C-alpha positions as a printed Julia matrix, in Angstrom:
793×3 Matrix{Float64}:
  -6.0   -70.32  -170.32
  -9.11  -69.8   -172.39
 -10.35  -66.32  -173.17
 -13.9   -65.41  -172.24
 -16.09  -62.31  -172.27
 -18.68  -63.68  -169.89
 -17.6   -61.52  -166.98
 -17.52  -58.44  -169.13
 -20.94  -59.17  -170.56
 -22.35  -59.21  -167.05
 -20.83  -55.81  -166.26
 -23.22  -52.96  -165.7
 -21.13  -50.51  -167.76
 -18.22  -50.32  -170.2
 -15.63  -49.15  -167.67
 -12.5   -51.09  -166.78
 -12.97  -52.97  -163.5
  -9.52  -51.88  -162.33
  -8.88  -48.33  -163.55
 -12.32  -47.16  -164.77
 -11.12  -46.3   -168.3
 -13.48  -47.2   -171.2
 -13.08  -50.79  -172.42
 -12.86  -51.98  -176.02
 -15.65  -54.04  -177.59
 -15.38  -56.77  -176.46
 -13.49  -55.96  -173.23
 -10.21  -57.67  -172.41
 -11.25  -60.54  -170.13
 -10.37  -64.0   -168.9
 -12.46  -66.79  -167.44
 -10.24  -66.91  -164.33
 -10.51  -63.18  -163.59
 -13.76  -61.46  -162.73
 -14.64  -58.3   -164.67
 -13.8   -56.62  -167.97
 -10.63  -54.6   -168.58
  -9.38  -51.89  -170.91
  -6.04  -53.56  -171.62
  -3.99  -56.64  -170.94
  -1.95  -54.8   -168.3
  -5.02  -54.17  -166.12
  -6.11  -57.79  -166.54
  -2.73  -59.11  -165.4
  -2.72  -56.78  -162.39
  -6.17  -58.02  -161.42
  -5.13  -61.64  -161.94
  -2.23  -61.29  -159.5
  -3.95  -59.19  -156.88
  -7.57  -60.29  -157.19
  -7.46  -62.08  -153.84
  -7.42  -58.7   -152.13
 -11.11  -58.47  -151.41
 -10.99  -55.02  -149.89
  -8.98  -53.47  -152.66
 -11.28  -53.6   -155.69
 -11.44  -50.38  -157.67
 -14.91  -49.41  -156.47
 -13.93  -49.77  -152.83
 -10.82  -47.69  -153.36
 -12.81  -44.94  -155.05
 -15.4   -44.98  -152.26
 -12.61  -44.38  -149.74
 -11.82  -41.1   -151.5
 -15.45  -39.93  -151.54
 -16.5   -37.59  -148.75
 -19.96  -37.63  -147.27
 -22.48  -40.34  -146.47
 -24.45  -42.89  -148.45
 -27.0   -40.15  -149.17
 -24.61  -38.25  -151.43
 -26.1   -38.23  -154.96
 -24.05  -39.61  -157.81
 -23.95  -36.23  -159.57
 -22.53  -34.4   -156.55
 -19.7   -32.0   -157.31
 -16.26  -32.16  -155.72
 -14.32  -28.97  -155.12
 -10.79  -28.76  -153.78
  -9.81  -25.9   -151.48
  -6.47  -24.9   -150.03
  -6.79  -24.02  -146.34
  -3.81  -22.24  -144.86
  -3.48  -22.45  -141.09
  -4.1   -26.13  -140.31
  -1.36  -27.38  -138.0
  -2.86  -30.24  -136.02
  -5.32  -33.08  -136.41
  -7.95  -31.11  -134.49
  -8.14  -28.66  -137.39
  -9.26  -31.51  -139.65
 -12.16  -32.38  -137.36
 -13.19  -28.76  -136.92
 -13.14  -27.96  -140.65
 -15.07  -31.11  -141.53
 -17.73  -30.35  -138.92
 -17.98  -26.73  -140.11
 -18.47  -27.9   -143.69
 -21.26  -30.28  -142.69
 -23.27  -27.33  -141.31
 -23.24  -25.4   -144.62
 -26.34  -25.67  -146.81
 -25.74  -27.7   -149.97
 -22.53  -29.27  -148.65
 -22.72  -33.04  -148.1
 -19.38  -33.35  -146.39
 -15.67  -32.61  -146.51
 -12.39  -34.41  -146.09
  -9.61  -32.26  -144.66
  -5.91  -33.1   -144.77
  -3.71  -31.46  -142.15
  -0.66  -32.97  -143.91
  -1.28  -31.06  -147.17
  -3.53  -28.15  -146.12
  -6.16  -29.41  -148.57
  -9.91  -29.92  -148.24
 -12.09  -31.89  -150.62
 -15.66  -30.58  -150.39
 -18.56  -32.7   -151.68
 -21.56  -30.52  -152.53
 -24.44  -29.99  -154.92
 -24.17  -27.53  -157.79
 -25.75  -24.78  -155.69
 -23.67  -25.42  -152.56
 -22.67  -22.14  -150.91
 -18.91  -22.58  -150.66
 -18.53  -18.87  -149.95
 -20.35  -19.46  -146.67
 -17.86  -22.21  -145.8
 -14.95  -19.91  -146.68
 -16.37  -17.15  -144.48
 -16.92  -19.54  -141.57
 -13.34  -20.78  -141.69
 -11.96  -17.29  -142.2
 -13.57  -16.15  -138.96
 -11.29  -18.6   -137.15
  -8.17  -17.4   -138.9
  -7.94  -19.93  -141.74
  -7.12  -18.55  -145.2
  -9.14  -20.35  -147.89
  -8.33  -20.22  -151.6
  -8.34  -22.24  -154.79
  -5.58  -24.9   -154.79
  -3.51  -23.11  -157.43
  -3.92  -19.65  -155.88
  -0.62  -17.78  -155.79
  -1.69  -16.24  -152.48
   0.1   -19.1   -150.71
   3.4   -17.31  -151.26
   2.0   -14.08  -149.79
   0.79  -15.96  -146.71
   4.21  -17.58  -146.34
   5.83  -14.13  -146.46
   3.33  -12.88  -143.87
   4.25  -15.79  -141.58
   7.93  -14.86  -141.85
   7.14  -11.24  -141.04
   4.97  -12.29  -138.09
   7.8   -14.33  -136.64
  10.68  -11.95  -137.32
   8.92   -8.71  -136.4
   6.67   -9.85  -133.58
   8.84  -12.58  -132.19
  12.37  -11.8   -133.23
  12.5    -8.08  -132.52
  10.15   -7.66  -129.58
  11.01  -11.02  -128.04
  14.69  -10.15  -128.15
  13.97   -6.8   -126.5
  12.07   -8.52  -123.67
  14.95  -10.89  -123.04
  17.39   -7.95  -123.13
  15.45   -6.22  -120.32
  15.58   -9.43  -118.31
  19.3    -9.97  -118.9
  20.26   -6.39  -117.97
  17.87   -5.73  -115.1
  15.62   -8.52  -113.84
  17.79  -11.64  -113.79
  20.6    -9.95  -111.79
  18.11   -8.73  -109.14
  16.49  -12.17  -108.92
  19.95  -13.55  -108.06
  20.66  -10.84  -105.47
  22.85   -8.53  -107.59
  22.43   -4.98  -108.81
  21.13   -4.37  -112.36
  23.86   -4.31  -115.01
  22.64   -0.9   -116.2
  21.4     2.03  -114.1
  18.3     3.65  -115.57
  18.53    6.57  -113.2
  15.29    5.93  -111.36
  13.34    4.73  -114.39
  13.71    1.07  -113.49
  10.26    0.7   -111.93
   7.01    1.11  -113.82
   8.93    2.22  -116.93
  10.86   -1.05  -117.01
   7.89   -3.3   -116.34
   5.68   -1.3   -118.69
   8.1    -1.87  -121.57
   8.4    -5.56  -120.78
   4.6    -5.91  -120.55
   3.99   -4.1   -123.85
   6.55   -6.09  -125.83
   5.45   -9.39  -124.29
   1.88   -8.54  -125.28
   2.95   -8.11  -128.91
   4.77  -11.45  -128.86
   1.83  -13.28  -127.28
  -1.07  -11.81  -129.23
   0.63  -11.12  -132.58
   3.25  -13.81  -133.03
   1.31  -16.28  -130.9
  -2.05  -15.65  -132.6
  -2.04  -18.93  -134.6
  -1.38  -20.84  -131.38
  -4.2   -19.07  -129.55
  -6.52  -19.69  -132.51
  -5.58  -23.36  -132.47
  -6.55  -23.51  -128.8
  -9.97  -21.98  -129.53
 -10.52  -24.4   -132.39
  -9.62  -27.37  -130.19
 -12.19  -26.29  -127.61
 -14.91  -25.88  -130.25
 -14.05  -29.27  -131.75
 -14.05  -30.91  -128.31
 -10.51  -32.23  -128.83
  -7.94  -30.54  -126.57
  -4.58  -30.35  -128.28
  -1.07  -29.14  -127.61
  -2.01  -25.64  -128.76
  -4.42  -25.48  -125.84
  -1.75  -26.48  -123.32
   0.82  -24.11  -124.84
  -1.75  -21.28  -124.82
  -2.7   -21.9   -121.19
   0.95  -21.94  -120.08
   1.83  -18.79  -122.05
  -1.27  -16.8   -121.08
  -1.16  -17.96  -117.45
   2.38  -16.7   -116.96
   1.43  -13.51  -118.84
  -1.71  -12.86  -116.75
   0.05  -13.67  -113.47
   2.9   -11.33  -114.35
   0.49   -8.57  -115.38
  -1.33   -8.82  -112.06
   2.01   -8.95  -110.26
   3.14   -5.71  -111.93
  -0.1    -3.97  -110.94
   0.35   -5.26  -107.36
   3.9    -3.88  -107.25
   5.72   -7.22  -107.26
   9.1    -7.56  -109.0
   9.16  -11.29  -109.76
   7.4   -11.57  -113.09
   7.45  -14.29  -115.75
   6.97  -12.51  -119.07
  10.17  -14.25  -120.21
   8.37  -17.58  -119.87
   5.58  -16.33  -122.14
   8.04  -15.11  -124.76
  10.12  -18.31  -124.68
   7.08  -20.55  -125.04
   5.62  -18.59  -127.96
   8.89  -18.29  -129.88
   9.93  -21.92  -129.51
   6.55  -23.29  -130.57
   6.12  -20.72  -133.38
   9.48  -21.63  -134.85
   8.51  -25.31  -134.91
   5.12  -24.52  -136.49
   6.67  -22.29  -139.13
   9.11  -24.98  -140.14
   6.29  -27.52  -140.32
   4.21  -25.19  -142.53
   7.1   -24.95  -144.98
   7.17  -28.72  -145.33
   3.43  -28.91  -145.91
   3.5   -26.16  -148.55
   6.12  -28.1   -150.47
   4.24  -31.38  -150.11
   1.0   -29.86  -151.43
   2.6   -28.14  -154.39
   0.49  -26.98  -157.34
   0.07  -29.73  -159.94
   1.14  -27.03  -162.36
   2.32  -29.2   -165.24
  -0.81  -31.3   -165.65
  -3.12  -28.37  -164.99
  -1.35  -26.26  -167.6
  -1.51  -29.16  -170.06
  -5.31  -29.14  -170.01
  -6.76  -27.89  -173.29
  -9.09  -24.9   -173.01
  -9.96  -24.03  -176.63
 -10.26  -26.39  -179.61
 -10.73  -26.18  -183.36
 -14.07  -27.81  -184.23
 -14.8   -28.93  -187.8
 -18.35  -27.98  -188.81
 -20.64  -30.02  -191.05
 -19.75  -27.7   -193.92
 -16.04  -28.35  -193.37
 -15.31  -24.95  -191.82
 -13.16  -24.5   -188.73
 -14.35  -22.69  -185.6
 -12.66  -22.13  -182.24
 -14.81  -23.17  -179.27
 -14.2   -23.91  -175.57
 -13.5   -27.57  -174.88
 -16.55  -27.62  -172.62
 -18.76  -26.92  -175.66
 -17.83  -30.21  -177.34
 -20.5   -32.88  -177.63
 -20.13  -36.59  -178.43
 -19.6   -37.05  -182.16
 -18.14  -33.59  -182.79
 -15.03  -33.5   -184.93
 -11.97  -31.53  -183.85
  -8.8   -30.69  -185.76
  -5.57  -31.35  -183.88
  -2.51  -29.85  -185.55
   1.1   -31.02  -185.03
   2.35  -29.99  -181.61
  -1.18  -29.62  -180.18
  -2.78  -31.79  -177.5
  -5.78  -33.95  -178.22
  -8.51  -32.17  -176.18
 -10.7   -35.16  -175.25
 -10.77  -38.92  -175.69
 -11.99  -39.91  -179.14
 -11.35  -41.76  -182.4
  -9.22  -40.73  -185.37
 -11.39  -40.18  -188.47
  -8.86  -38.47  -190.75
  -5.08  -38.47  -190.99
  -2.19  -40.59  -189.76
   0.31  -39.31  -187.22
   2.69  -40.3   -184.45
   1.07  -39.46  -181.11
   3.2   -38.85  -178.01
   1.34  -40.48  -175.1
   4.15  -40.16  -172.55
   2.28  -37.69  -170.32
  -0.58  -40.17  -169.96
   0.82  -43.69  -170.41
   4.54  -43.26  -169.77
   5.3   -45.03  -173.07
   8.63  -43.67  -174.34
   7.91  -44.33  -178.03
   5.11  -42.37  -179.77
   2.42  -44.57  -181.28
   1.18  -44.19  -184.85
  -2.57  -43.52  -184.92
  -4.69  -44.04  -188.03
  -8.4   -43.69  -188.84
 -10.33  -45.97  -186.48
  -7.69  -45.82  -183.71
  -8.55  -44.46  -180.28
  -6.65  -41.43  -178.93
  -6.52  -40.12  -175.37
  -7.17  -36.58  -174.25
  -3.9   -34.93  -173.21
  -1.67  -36.73  -175.73
   0.33  -34.73  -178.31
   0.18  -35.08  -182.09
   3.82  -34.82  -183.21
   4.13  -34.76  -187.0
   0.85  -34.64  -188.99
  -2.63  -33.24  -188.34
  -5.47  -35.46  -187.18
  -9.23  -35.07  -187.18
 -10.67  -36.71  -184.06
 -14.3   -37.6   -183.38
 -15.24  -36.8   -179.77
 -16.01  -39.88  -177.66
 -19.31  -40.75  -176.03
 -18.63  -38.97  -172.73
 -16.67  -35.99  -174.17
 -14.1   -36.18  -171.38
 -10.32  -36.29  -171.28
  -8.08  -38.93  -169.76
  -5.77  -36.08  -168.72
  -8.61  -34.32  -166.87
  -9.47  -37.53  -165.03
  -5.79  -37.94  -164.16
  -5.64  -34.42  -162.7
  -8.87  -34.88  -160.72
  -7.69  -38.17  -159.29
  -4.37  -36.68  -158.22
  -6.16  -33.79  -156.47
  -8.37  -36.33  -154.71
  -5.34  -38.22  -153.43
  -3.5   -35.05  -152.4
  -6.5   -33.85  -150.39
  -7.23  -37.19  -148.71
  -6.4   -37.53  -145.04
  -2.91  -38.61  -144.1
  -2.68  -41.6   -141.79
   0.42  -40.25  -140.06
  -0.12  -38.07  -136.99
   2.44  -36.68  -134.61
   2.71  -38.72  -131.44
   2.31  -35.52  -129.42
  -1.03  -34.79  -131.09
  -2.22  -38.34  -130.51
  -1.52  -38.05  -126.79
  -2.86  -34.52  -126.45
  -6.42  -35.56  -125.68
  -5.12  -37.3   -122.56
  -2.07  -35.21  -121.72
  -3.75  -31.78  -121.75
  -6.64  -32.58  -119.37
  -4.24  -34.45  -117.08
  -1.91  -31.46  -116.79
  -4.81  -29.08  -116.12
  -6.12  -31.35  -113.37
  -2.64  -31.62  -111.83
  -2.16  -27.83  -111.9
  -5.52  -27.27  -110.24
  -4.74  -29.98  -107.67
  -1.37  -28.42  -106.87
  -2.94  -25.0   -106.31
  -5.78  -26.42  -104.21
  -3.38  -28.49  -102.12
  -1.26  -25.43  -101.38
  -4.32  -23.49  -100.26
  -5.48  -26.33   -98.02
  -2.06  -26.49   -96.34
  -2.18  -22.8    -95.44
  -0.31  -21.17   -98.32
  -1.33  -17.69   -99.45
  -3.38  -17.34  -102.6
  -0.47  -15.97  -104.66
   1.78  -18.82  -103.55
  -0.88  -21.38  -104.41
  -1.38  -19.72  -107.79
   2.37  -19.91  -108.42
   2.35  -23.63  -107.65
  -0.38  -24.21  -110.24
   1.4   -21.95  -112.74
   4.64  -23.84  -112.21
   2.94  -27.11  -113.15
   1.61  -25.54  -116.36
   4.98  -24.05  -117.27
   7.09  -27.09  -116.52
   4.7   -29.3   -118.47
   4.56  -26.94  -121.45
   5.31  -29.34  -124.26
   8.05  -27.37  -126.02
  10.42  -30.34  -126.01
   7.57  -32.65  -126.95
   6.46  -30.32  -129.73
  10.0   -29.89  -131.06
  10.98  -33.56  -130.83
   9.6   -34.41  -134.26
  10.14  -31.22  -136.33
  13.74  -30.72  -135.22
  14.62  -34.34  -135.9
  12.9   -34.02  -139.27
  14.86  -30.83  -140.0
  18.1   -32.67  -139.32
  16.9   -35.57  -141.47
  16.15  -33.18  -144.33
  19.65  -31.75  -143.94
  21.22  -35.21  -144.05
  19.1   -36.16  -147.05
  20.1   -32.97  -148.84
  23.76  -33.83  -148.34
  23.06  -37.06  -150.24
  21.21  -35.36  -153.11
  17.69  -35.98  -151.81
  15.05  -33.27  -151.35
  12.44  -34.3   -148.77
   9.02  -32.76  -149.41
   7.04  -34.53  -146.69
   8.08  -35.62  -143.23
   6.02  -38.79  -143.72
   9.12  -40.21  -145.37
  10.78  -40.5   -141.98
   7.69  -42.03  -140.39
   6.9   -44.54  -143.12
   9.94  -45.41  -145.23
  11.7   -47.52  -142.55
   8.7   -49.87  -142.55
   8.42  -50.24  -146.34
   7.54  -53.82  -147.3
   7.19  -53.32  -151.06
   9.21  -51.05  -153.38
   7.53  -50.4   -156.74
   9.68  -49.11  -159.62
   8.32  -47.45  -162.72
  10.36  -48.64  -165.69
  10.62  -45.89  -168.3
  12.78  -43.03  -167.05
  13.38  -44.71  -163.69
  15.01  -48.07  -164.25
  15.86  -46.76  -167.72
  17.2   -43.36  -168.75
  13.98  -42.5   -170.63
  15.74  -41.5   -173.87
  15.66  -43.34  -177.18
  19.2   -44.15  -178.35
  20.81  -46.44  -180.89
  21.71  -49.61  -179.04
  23.41  -51.63  -181.8
  23.78  -51.72  -185.57
  23.76  -55.12  -187.3
  25.11  -54.96  -190.88
  24.72  -57.74  -193.46
  27.3   -57.97  -196.27
  28.15  -54.25  -196.43
  31.93  -54.49  -196.27
  34.36  -53.76  -193.43
  32.67  -50.5   -192.51
  29.19  -51.93  -192.9
  27.89  -50.68  -189.55
  28.86  -47.08  -190.38
  27.38  -47.36  -193.88
  24.04  -48.72  -192.64
  23.77  -46.09  -189.88
  24.8   -43.23  -192.19
  22.25  -44.11  -194.87
  19.53  -44.55  -192.26
  20.39  -41.16  -190.73
  20.38  -39.51  -194.15
  16.64  -40.24  -194.39
  15.59  -40.22  -190.74
  16.73  -36.64  -190.27
  13.69  -35.64  -192.34
  11.36  -37.23  -189.78
  10.37  -35.77  -186.39
   9.71  -39.16  -184.8
  11.84  -39.79  -181.64
  13.24  -43.01  -183.11
  14.29  -41.11  -186.22
  15.89  -38.42  -184.07
  17.88  -41.05  -182.17
  19.23  -42.54  -185.41
  20.06  -39.12  -186.9
  21.93  -38.13  -183.75
  23.98  -41.34  -183.68
  25.6   -40.93  -187.12
  28.77  -38.86  -187.58
  29.09  -38.53  -191.37
  25.65  -38.26  -192.99
  25.36  -38.18  -196.81
  22.81  -36.09  -198.7
  19.45  -37.58  -199.68
  16.93  -36.71  -202.4
  13.35  -37.65  -203.24
  12.63  -38.26  -199.56
   9.14  -39.5   -198.68
   7.9   -40.09  -195.15
   5.49  -42.91  -194.38
   3.66  -43.88  -191.21
   6.11  -46.78  -190.77
   9.35  -45.22  -192.01
  11.12  -43.17  -194.7
  12.24  -43.77  -198.29
  14.6   -41.77  -200.51
  17.67  -41.78  -202.7
  21.11  -41.84  -201.06
  24.34  -42.04  -203.1
  22.31  -42.86  -206.2
  20.48  -45.81  -204.6
  16.88  -46.04  -203.36
  16.99  -46.68  -199.61
  14.16  -47.86  -197.35
  14.36  -47.24  -193.58
  11.68  -48.3   -191.12
   9.41  -51.16  -190.11
  10.03  -54.55  -191.74
   6.65  -54.39  -193.46
   7.63  -51.09  -195.13
  10.67  -52.84  -196.61
   8.48  -55.69  -197.83
   6.05  -53.28  -199.47
   8.95  -51.8   -201.48
  10.27  -55.15  -202.69
  13.12  -55.3   -200.2
  13.83  -58.91  -199.21
  14.83  -59.79  -195.65
  17.7   -62.13  -194.95
  17.85  -64.76  -192.21
  20.43  -62.71  -190.3
  18.2   -59.62  -190.5
  15.24  -61.65  -189.24
  17.36  -62.91  -186.34
  18.4   -59.34  -185.48
  14.78  -58.14  -185.59
  13.63  -61.02  -183.37
  16.48  -60.46  -180.88
  15.72  -56.74  -180.65
  12.05  -57.37  -179.98
  12.89  -60.03  -177.4
  14.92  -57.42  -175.53
  12.07  -54.92  -175.72
  13.88  -52.69  -178.25
  12.69  -51.33  -181.61
  14.3   -52.81  -184.77
  14.62  -50.45  -187.76
  15.52  -52.22  -191.01
  17.67  -50.5   -193.63
  17.63  -51.82  -197.18
  18.72  -50.98  -200.71
  19.46  -52.79  -203.93
  16.64  -55.28  -203.36
  17.4   -56.55  -199.87
  17.85  -55.6   -196.21
  21.41  -54.48  -195.59
  21.22  -54.03  -191.85
  19.15  -53.45  -188.74
  19.49  -50.42  -186.44
  18.31  -51.33  -182.95
  16.86  -48.4   -180.97
  15.83  -48.65  -177.35
  15.46  -47.09  -173.95
  18.74  -47.83  -172.16
  18.63  -49.38  -168.64
  20.3   -47.26  -165.98
  23.77  -48.43  -164.96
  23.77  -50.41  -161.75
  20.01  -50.93  -161.57
  20.48  -54.63  -160.85
  22.69  -54.07  -157.81
  20.29  -51.44  -156.42
  17.35  -53.79  -156.83
  19.33  -56.61  -155.21
  20.12  -54.45  -152.17
  16.48  -53.41  -151.75
  15.24  -56.97  -152.27
  17.24  -58.2   -149.28
  14.38  -57.33  -146.93
  11.6   -56.09  -149.23
   9.61  -57.11  -152.26
  10.57  -55.31  -155.47
   7.88  -54.78  -158.12
   8.3   -53.26  -161.59
   5.32  -51.35  -162.99
   5.25  -49.98  -166.54
   2.94  -48.74  -169.25
   5.22  -50.31  -171.88
   4.44  -53.59  -173.58
   5.41  -56.99  -172.19
   8.53  -57.38  -174.33
  10.01  -54.14  -172.99
   9.71  -55.52  -169.45
  11.15  -58.95  -170.17
  14.63  -58.25  -168.76
  13.09  -57.23  -165.43
  10.84  -60.27  -165.22
  13.89  -62.51  -165.57
  15.79  -60.77  -162.77
  15.77  -63.02  -159.65
  15.44  -60.02  -157.3
  12.26  -58.7   -158.93
   9.2   -60.28  -157.31
   6.63  -59.21  -159.91
   6.37  -57.25  -163.15
   3.18  -55.53  -164.35
   3.42  -54.4   -167.99
   1.01  -52.48  -170.2
  -0.54  -50.72  -167.2
  -2.19  -47.3   -167.8
  -1.72  -44.52  -165.22
  -5.1   -44.99  -163.51
  -4.32  -48.67  -163.08
  -0.87  -47.8   -161.7
  -2.56  -46.03  -158.83
  -5.0   -48.9   -158.27
  -2.13  -51.4   -158.37
  -0.2   -49.49  -155.72
  -3.31  -49.32  -153.53
  -3.87  -53.05  -153.88
  -0.24  -53.78  -153.08
  -0.75  -51.88  -149.82
  -2.65  -54.92  -148.55
   0.8   -56.56  -148.31
   2.19  -53.77  -146.16
   3.78  -50.35  -146.57
   4.45  -49.49  -150.23
   7.13  -47.16  -151.6
   6.8   -46.04  -155.23
   9.7   -44.78  -157.37
   8.81  -42.92  -160.59
   9.63  -39.96  -162.77
   6.76  -39.17  -165.16
   3.54  -37.18  -164.88
   1.68  -40.43  -165.53
   3.3   -41.81  -162.34
   1.99  -38.93  -160.19
  -1.25  -40.6   -158.99
   0.67  -43.73  -158.01
   3.36  -41.66  -156.27
   0.7   -39.79  -154.32
  -1.23  -42.96  -153.45
   1.85  -44.81  -152.19
   2.8   -44.66  -148.53
   6.15  -43.24  -149.68
   6.5   -41.57  -153.1
  10.04  -41.1   -154.47
  10.5   -39.11  -157.7
  13.67  -38.75  -159.73
  14.73  -35.12  -159.98
  15.19  -35.57  -163.74
  11.46  -36.33  -164.0
   8.52  -34.01  -164.54
   7.44  -31.26  -162.16
   4.14  -32.98  -161.46
   5.86  -36.21  -160.42
   8.14  -34.25  -158.09
   5.12  -32.36  -156.66
   3.28  -35.6   -155.92
   6.25  -37.34  -154.29
   7.33  -37.31  -150.65
  11.0   -37.04  -151.68
  12.81  -36.02  -154.86
  16.09  -37.71  -155.8
  18.05  -34.79  -157.24
  21.1   -36.97  -157.7
  20.51  -38.78  -161.0
  21.45  -42.1   -159.47
  19.24  -44.98  -158.37
  21.55  -45.42  -155.41
  19.73  -42.45  -153.89
  16.72  -44.74  -153.39
  18.68  -46.84  -150.91
  19.95  -43.63  -149.27
  16.35  -42.53  -148.65
  15.71  -45.64  -146.59
  19.0   -45.25  -144.7
  18.34  -41.6   -143.8
  14.73  -42.39  -142.9
  15.79  -45.14  -140.5
  18.3   -42.86  -138.76
  15.87  -39.94  -138.56
  13.08  -42.13  -137.25
  15.39  -43.36  -134.48
  16.29  -39.76  -133.65
  12.59  -38.84  -133.43
  12.03  -41.68  -130.98
  15.04  -40.59  -128.88
  13.73  -37.02  -128.76
  10.26  -38.14  -127.77
  11.71  -40.47  -125.16
  13.66  -37.64  -123.56
  10.66  -35.29  -123.7
   8.43  -37.81  -121.94
  11.15  -38.59  -119.38
  11.52  -34.88  -118.65
   7.78  -34.52  -118.08
   7.7   -37.65  -115.93
  10.32  -36.13  -113.6
   9.52  -32.41  -113.74
   5.74  -32.5   -113.37
   5.76  -34.41  -110.03
   8.39  -31.98  -108.67
   6.17  -29.05  -109.63
   3.05  -30.69  -108.21
   4.72  -31.1   -104.83
   5.92  -27.49  -104.8
   9.6   -28.26  -105.27
   9.99  -25.88  -108.24
   9.16  -22.24  -108.77
   8.13  -20.73  -112.14
  11.63  -19.46  -112.91
  13.26  -22.85  -112.37
  10.37  -24.42  -114.27
  11.11  -22.16  -117.23
  14.82  -23.04  -117.02
  13.99  -26.76  -116.89
  11.68  -26.38  -119.84
  14.36  -24.56  -121.82
  16.99  -27.13  -120.86
  14.82  -29.99  -122.1
  14.35  -28.18  -125.39
  18.12  -27.63  -125.71
  18.74  -31.34  -125.21
  16.29  -32.09  -127.99
  18.06  -29.57  -130.22
  21.46  -31.09  -129.41
  20.26  -34.61  -130.22
  18.71  -33.4   -133.46
  21.94  -31.75  -134.57
  23.73  -35.09  -134.79
  24.42  -36.41  -138.27
  22.65  -39.64  -139.12
  25.18  -42.34  -139.92
């Protein structure tokens, strides 16, 4: 196909059409693909997926932008962590509250991750938003605020102290005194005349603590649902718990002995336990992005016009400024090398396992690490960092709204009003048929209690808890319950290459010796290691580590393409073939064949020569994981398998030739990885498997993100599940556990709905009393617990 820059010339800016990175001049383009691109990888992604009209980069970015069409282009985006969201109604309420704050254009709340993305002008009063939400019991903080741990500890204390201690004491009073009398027996313990007001006073006081202290988040959720106009399960739970509490309080004052404080306690404790467990999952799923955030550069060394060095904040840099980046330091912003030559580790940004040599005139990315020599970098036109853009994009994905909602929450808007109407109808019917007011009130209360959705509310979290247990037994840590909702329906599985399908470490693959005697391989490797141990390049380290008996070397000189020196009295050249040529070292046909074969396999050939010609080739590469082909074959039986990598095309050749791999995208930068995953979602549900920080946006954007436990913290934070077992077979186990857990969720929900379908009519027609209603409710919950305790096959 012919190359053309026509599309790029028509572009309104110099940003890549796919990933929004700056493009070279001229951009990478093709007559058959609309737009201009920063690299060949983005072009090939666009070529394959360009028929997805709704998935162009601009559309995808718009989907992450909060607010309306009136939002100015220079609007700021601030991410806030909001502790206390535990249903979809909270999302609606928080978004509506944000819209009423001056200077705030809109907000996008995520119940799944407890995150809110606020779009506002520079003067937007976010403190006012924080105060508004705080009045309703939400705790608002910066996303990386360590206060999350304190709030988690407070939640544990609330449950154990308020619920565990006082709830247990209430049930003890019932077991020793009230239940026996309800059944016609004497109390198990004689209080010596203090079994009247003293007994009921204690039960009332402790039940009050359980309801108003432990149950406060539930009561708050009910208030929020009323303000948002979306009745939820919190509202129904609150009505059932408070109704039995108020009835019992009135009954105690009236001198009655049949009270239902135990119903209040049971409802609050069961639902609180489920909510607490759910909050733990969300806290893990929305973990802190610590690695990338910490990697951001704050202070830099700027080179003045007079050649002096001064330390300034990175925000003070302007386009054209020159900054000194010493070995081991991160490049602060995107720019161009103006002085020095060094190997630059780009793995955090691109995923490329091998550092790239950068010389004057070469472009470098903010967030990459200079490994061996110092560089002077001229700040780019926009004075921004690719790493910063990567972090911001990941925050945007983490705070975007999850598409998965609990079935119970989805049905709440219908279920709650229906139950309230039925309870009122039952009470009114009893009154019309001549029942006393208290009896009619009990009929209505029975309907509320028996329909209290404890089983419905526990159906999902308990099944998820069991699924997490089963996954843990197989070396899988589940960070988000969306795995169980989504993974069984995965249509496409996307594998990152480096560190996922490969082990991510540079090692010596083979040594090809040419006329060096019977121990030629050992001689070539030993002489190469003698020089490479003076270099800090990862390829050099791999060669030095592979040799057992390394001779001494003198007069060692390092070059940007290799090393030279004297070993055993002979001048030895180790490195790129062009380094050998520049030192008068002739290549043989066998050496050329070895170099070509190594490059064909995606490996790095290192030539070793002395005495005027190449004596051997050391082949260094990133080793494929054992058994990757069988794993891919199993997954490909009913799914598409796609390989996505930032490495060059040659390194991906072995995967392109595999019959079970549907597509391979090579040379793809991290921003384009995310865009590629989002475009692939037009084909169905997408699961992404990766290990590096550069994979984090794609892992977060995928419907199911799976990170290898040997990968970076940020990849594990962004994923829905972490494969602690360093074995690709764990990927298949994720899908197996997810299928079993999803089936268990459906069984639990089926039983919960069946229970309500039978119990509610019985209560409406007056065939149950509150005590039996509470027993039925507890029995339904126990059945859900029993079903959830089963091990998934």
